[in-house]
C-alpha positions, 0 to 999 in steps of 0.5 A: 279320739277312742274307736266305739264298737259297732251297731247291728243294722236291721233292714226289715220288710222294706218297701218304698213306692214311687207312684207305680214304681217299686224301687224297693220291695220288701227287702230283709237283712242285717249288717253286723258289727266288726264286719264289712258287708258289700251291698251289690246290685245292677244300676236301679236295683234299689241300692241307693234307695235302701241307704237313703231309707236307713239314714232317714232321707226318704220315708219308706212305704212300709217296713222299717230301718233300724241301727243300734235297735232305733231310726236313725231320726231316733238317735241323739247324738247321730253323727256320733253313731252313723257316719255316711258319705253317699256321693263325692260331690256334698262339699262346697267348690270355695271352701277348702277341705280343711274348712269344710271338715271343721264346720262339720266339727265345730257344728258337732262339737268335735275338737278341731285337732279331729280334723288334722287327725283325719287329714292325716288318715285319709292321705290328704293333708296335703290338699287341706288348703286346696280349695275343694272344687278343685279336687279331683274324684279320689280327693273328694272320696278320701274328703267325703270318708274323712267327714263321715268318720269325724265323729268316730261312729259304731258304722260306716255307710259308704256308696261307691267309695272306691269311685275315682280312685288308682289302684294304689288309693283302692289298696288303702281303702281295702287296708283302711276299711278293714283297720276299721272293722278289726276296731268293732265297726260295722260298715257297709259299702254299695259298689260295683267293683265285684272283683274289689268287694271279693277282696274286702268283704265279710258278707255280701247282700244282692238285691236286684229289682228292689228284692233280695236275691242272696245274703251271706258269706261269700264262701256260702253263696258260692257253695262253700270252700274246697280244693281244686285238682286236675289229674290224669284219672279224675275218676280213680282220685275221687274213689281214692279221696272217697276211701279217705272220707273226703267227698268230691264232684267233677268241676269246670275245666277237667277238675276235681273239687273236694270238700276239704280246704287241707291241700296235703291231705289231697295231696298225700291220697293222690301220692298213695294212689299213684295218680300224677297231680297237675294242679292243686289249689285252695277253691277260690269263690268268684264273686262276680261269676256269682253275681250275673248268675243271679242276675244276668237277664232280670234287670228291670232297666234293660227291659222286661215283662214288666217294663216292655220297650225298656220303660221302667223308671230308675231308681235314680229317676225317681228320687230325683222326682222326690227331691223336686217334689220336696224343693 
């Protein structure tokens, strides 16, 4: 099966209310093809509800979601356009991993040869004949990813895909997702593993209490790139850099942040000024620091003025209530 280019995801003015609880509040963002977008937020921020509305599993109160310009429900062969793995428990426990994929393939007109191809790609061929109910969480994650990729979709939507994976598995997943994005696929990943998202994602969307907090590349969200330098006389170094048309500002822990990514330039300026350099490195954006600075103290699940005494319903409580009502 040949790879296809990705499709743009558009979330526009999306709102979902469960009674008096607003799970998602006027949310707008886009996910571009050929890029990995990390979808972040505290527990109960609205991530799961947003993904379910994107897949038409939950109907929005207002606003819209579009994949390649149309709603998911309007896509003629959705399995070939969108692959999704929202949880690692959606398997018949008595069915083998290979049979689970074969059922999905047959139902969607996909050759069974694709099943064996995906078992190899996701690293579970040895467990193919084992019952899914006996799989570890990490193995279930790999099986869910294989199922999502059966139709060679343009878009891949994953909810906490690294849960249950060992360090080797996480490293494998990082490289695998990068390979898929390099093919042009659109990848939206919801995760709590901030350090992993920092190493994997091209773009970041952060929500809290159902609202968009920030979105953009990690460099944009953290104030851009630069060079961290440590010396015995930061004021003199800042003056020497200014002469070389490089602006700078004091950084944490007695450092100077130069507004350039050219480490050699900074080193040459310091050498000409006769200043010793104790440290010289590229500025690394810290997603964890950024995330907590934007969300700490404002999570409705921790109790605030809107929901005193931590009485706020959680996003999953609201979803469970709706699903129960629909039974």
